C-alpha angles and dihedrals in degrees: 000000000000115000111247123201089240095051113119128224111238124206125210129219091273092055092252125134112258106238102180107114094209093050091049091047092054093044093049093047090050091048094052093043089053091047090054093049092047092047091051092048091047092050091048092051093051093046088051090055105263123147112257089221092053093048092049090050092050093048091047091050090048091056094042092054096050118119133186104273109180112114094014121121 
């Protein structure tokens, strides 16, 4: 994978940089897909009359309250 200027550096649980190209590729793709979805939702909210501040607070709270979910019932 070629290094792009917009590629992010990902850190593992031991505070080490993740060096696996495939892992970084997946993480970067997920990040930019999420960015696109959030940007579209943000734009929709503003067009529909919501306060930018309120939408940002709600999105921030959404992210802050996330927990690892795989394997949970």
